[in-house]
N, C-alpha and C positions, 0 to 999 in steps of 0.2 A: 163280418170282416170287410164287406163292401163299404161300410162307413168308416172303418178304422183306418184304412189306407189314406183317404183324403185328409183325415185329421192329422195323421203323422206327417204328411207332406206339408200341411199348413203350419204345423208346429215347427218343422224343420226350417221353413221359410222365415218364420219370425226369429228363431234363434240364430239362424245363419245371418240374417240382416243385422241383428244386434251385435253379433261377433264382428262382422265386417265394419260396422260403425265404430266399435271400440278400437279395432286395429287401425282404422283410418285416422281416428282422433289421436291415437298414440304416435302414429308415424308422421302425421302432418306437421310441416315445419311451423315454427312460430312466425307470427306476422312480421314481415320485413318493415323497416322504417326508412323514410327518405333521408338521404345523406347529401349535404350540400357544403360548399366552401365559400367563405367570405374573405376576399383578399383585402388586407389592410397593410400594404407594403410601407406606407408612411410610418406605421406603428411597428414595422418589422415583424409582422405575423400574418398567418392565415388561420381564421377560425374554422373549425370543423363542426358543423351543425348536424345534429341528428333529431329529426322530427321538429326542427325549428329551435332546438335548444343546444347550448354549447356542450360539446363532448370534450374537446381539447383544442389547443392552438399549436400549430407549428410556428415556432418563434425563434428569433435570433438576436437577443439583447446584446448590446456591446459589452456588458459587464459579465456575461456568462461564457464567452469565448468558444461557443459551439451552438449549433441549432439544437433545439429541444422540443419535446412535446410537453406542454404545461398549460394549465393544470390538466389532469386526467380525471374525469368524473364517471361515476357509475350511472346506470340508467335512471336512478332516483336523484341524480345531481350531487352525489356525495364525492368530494375529492379523495382519491386514493394516493395522491402524491403530496409530499411535504410542501408547505407554503414557503418556508425559508429557502433562499434569501430574497425572493421576489416579493411575496406577500406573506410575511411571517404571521403565524397564528399562535395564540396563547398556549403555553404548555409544550411547545415544540423544542426539540434539540436545535442548537445553532452551530453544531460542528460541521466540518467538511462542506463549506459553502459551495464548492464546485459540484456537489452531488444534488442536482435539481432536476425535477421532471423525469423524462426518459431521454437518454442520449446514447451515442456510440462514439467512442474514441479509444485511445490506448496510452499507457503510461510511458512507453519508450519506443519511439519511432525514429530511427537514425539518431538516437541520443536526445530527442526532444520529448518533453513530457506534455502530452495532450490531455491526459486524464486529470492531472492535478492543477492545471492552469486555472487560476481564480481562487485558490485556497487562501485561507486567512493567514497562513503562516508565511514567513519570509524564507525562501529557500534559494540557494545558489545553484539553480539548475536552468538548463535551456528549456524554453517553453514553446509549445505549438498551439496554433489556433485553427479551428475549423470555421472557415468563412463561408457564409451563405452567398451564392452567386445568382441563382435564378429560380423562379417558380416556372417550371417547364410546361406543366398542364395541371388542370384541376377539373375532374369530370364528376359531376353529380350523378346519383343513381339511387334506385329503390333497393335498399338492403346493402348496397356497397357503393362507396365512392373512392376514387383513385386520385392521389396527389403525387406528382412527379417533381423532384427538385434536384438541383445541382449545387455542390459545395466544393471548396478547395481547402485541403489540409496543408497549411503553410508553416514553415519554421519562423522563429522570431526575426530572422534576416529578411523575411518576405518571400523566400524561395518556396515554390510549390513542390511538395513531395508526392501528394496523392490528389487525384481528381475523383470526386465522389458523385455517383448517380444513384439516387434512392427513389424507390417507388413505395408509397404507403397505400395499402388497401385497408380502408375503414369499413367494417362490416357490423351490422347491428340488427337486433330484433328487439322485442319489448323489454327484455330483461338482461340481455348480454351485449357486450361491446367487444369487438375484436380489432386488433391492429396487426396487420402483417407488414413487416418491414423487410424489403429486399434491397440490399445495398451492394453496389459494385464499386470497388476501389481500384483505380488504375495508377500504376507507378509512372508519373510524368516527369519526375526529377531525378532519373537514374534509378539504380537499385534501391529498394526500400526494405530495411531490416526491422523486424519486430523482436528484439531480444526478450527473453523470457522474464516476465514480471506478473505478479498477481494483480496489478493495478489496471484492470480492464474488464470488459470492453463495452458490451451492451449493458447499460446500467439504468437503474430506476431507484429513486429515493422515495420511500413510502410515508404516508401519514403516520403520526405518532401512535394512533390506535392500532395500527397494523404491525408495529414493532413487537418484539417478544418481551414479556415482562422480565425485568432485571433489577436486583437490589444492589448491584455493585457498579462502581466506576470501572470503565474499561480503558486500558491503554493500548492504542493501536499504533502500528508503524506504517508510514507511507513508503513510497518506492525508494526514497533516499534514506530511510531508516530514522526519520524524525518522529518522535513519539507525540501522539495526540491523546489526551485524556478525555474520554466521553463520560461525563458526569452521571451518576445515578440520579434518577428522577422518580417522581411519583408514578406508580403503576396503575392509578385509577383509570379505568377505561381502556387499558392496554391489553390486547387480547390476541395478538398475532402468533402464528405458528407455521413452520415450514413442513411440507411433506413432498418427498421426491417420488419419481416414477419407480424408484428402486425400494421404496418402503422406508427410507430413512427419514427421521423427523427432527424438529428442533434445531439447535445450534450445530448438531452433528452433520448437517447437510453441507457445511462449509468444506470446500475442497474436494467434494465427491463428484462423481460423474452421473448424469441422468439425462434422459431425453426430454423431461419436463420437470418443472418445479412449481409447486402450488404454495402460495402464501395466503392463508385464510384467517379471518377474524371478524369481529363485530365493530362497526362504527355506530354508536348509539344502539338502536334496535335492528339495524340492517346487517344481515349476514352477507359477507363479501368474500369472494375468491379472486385472487389475482394470480394468473398462471403465465409463465413464460415457457414456450416450446422451442426446443432446438430442431434443426432440420437435418435429415440424413445426408444432404449434400454439403453440409458445412464442414469446415476444418475442425478436426478433433472430435467429431461426433461420436458418442454423446459428450456434450461439453462439460467442462469443469465449472462449478458454481462458486462464485465469490459472493455468497449470500450471508449477511450478518444479521444478528439479532437486533441491532440498533437501527435497522431500516434500510440498509443498502442491499439491494436485490439485483445481482449482476451475473451474467454468463460470460465466461472468459475462455475462448478457444486457444489463445496464445500463451497463457501462463500455465506452466506445468510444474516447474521446479518447486515452488512454494506449496502447491497442493499435494505433491507426492513426497514432501520432506526430502527433496534432493535426489530421489531415486531415478527420476526421469527429467529430461530437459527438452524444451522445444524452442529453437531460435529460427523463427519463420522469416522468409524473405519473398518479396515480389520482384521478379526480374524487370528491367526497364521495358516499359510499354506493355507489360502483362497485367492481368487483373485477378482480383479475388472477389468472390461474391459470397455474402453472408445473408442468411434468411432466418428471421425470427417471428414468432407469433405471440402476441399478448392476448389473453382472454380475461375480461373483467366481468364477473358474474355478480348480479345483485339479487338479494332475497333468498339465496340458498348457497350452501357450500357445494362445490362440484365434486362428484365422485371420481374415483380412478377410471371407471368405465367411460364416463362422459368426457373426461380429459383425453383419454386415449383415442376416443372417436375424433375429437377436435385435432389432435396431433396427427392422426393418420390422414385426415382430410387435408391438413396443411402440407404433409409430405407429398401427397399426390398432386396438389394444385400447382406447385412451383418446381 
C-alpha cells in the first residue's frame, strides 16, 4: 500500500494536467489579427485591412447615393457581397442596382425614398441621399479596429433631415470577421417620420453563390408598387439557405421576427456563414427580416404592415433634436457553418458590449 498511494498521486497529476490542457485549449481564444485603416479620401474610401489584407472598404461613390461597406471578404479573401453594379462578376443578377455592399437607409423618410435611390427604374418619387461628411477617427488595433464617421441624410431639395454618427467596430481572428455597426440618427430638420414600409433598412446584397436556388422568375414590388421581374438563372454553384434564431428556414424567414439570421452556403469549396444579429436595445427587437432568396439580406425595424399582412402598423417618428440609435452585428465565418450555440454566444456578447 505504501507504493500504491504515490502511484495513484502521480497518475492523478498526469491525468489532471492533461485535462487542464484540453480545457485550456478548448477555452483559449483564437489568435487575434492586426486591424488597420488606410484612408484614400481622394478615392472616396477607407480600406479596412486585416493582417495586411483587404477585408472591406468604407466607401461613398457618387453613383451609389449612400456610404457602403464594399466589398466584404471572408478570412480566405472570398467576396460575400455581390459585385454589381460597381465591379460586376459573370453570372450575377443585375436587378436592384441600389442594393450593393452593406448599407443602412430607409424607403420613406418624410416622403423621401432613401432606399431605392439609384434604382434602374424611372420612378416619379422624391429621392433622398445619405452624404458622407467626415472620417472622424480611425484607430488601429490588435483584434479590433474602430472607425468613426459622420453623414448627412438630405432630401432632394438639399435640406438635411437627419445627421448620422456611426461607429464601426471591426473584429477579427484567423477565421472569423465581425462588423459591429452603432448608428445614431438625430433629427436636425424638424420632426422626422418613418412611415411603415418594407423597404428598409440595414441591408446587404450577397454574392450569387449565397442566394437560394430557384427555377422561377420572381416578380417583386418596390415601395411605389412598381413590379420588377428577377429572371430565373442557372443554379450551378448556388447553395445559400437561411436559418433564424427561431428555427425557421428558407424563404419562410421573410417577414418573421428573430434575434439573429444566418445565411450559409458554399462558395467553391469554402463553407461560409453570414450572420446578422439584432440588439435588445433596438427599435422593434427582435426585428423583422426583409430577407429574400435572390440575395437581399436585410433587417427592418420600421416596417411592420407588410410583414404582418396588415395586422399591425408602425409609423415611427423622431422628434426635433432627438435621436435614435441602432446597433447591428455582422459575423462572417470562413471554413465552417456556425452552430446555433456559437451564434447565440456571439449575439449575447454583442448585447452586453453596447
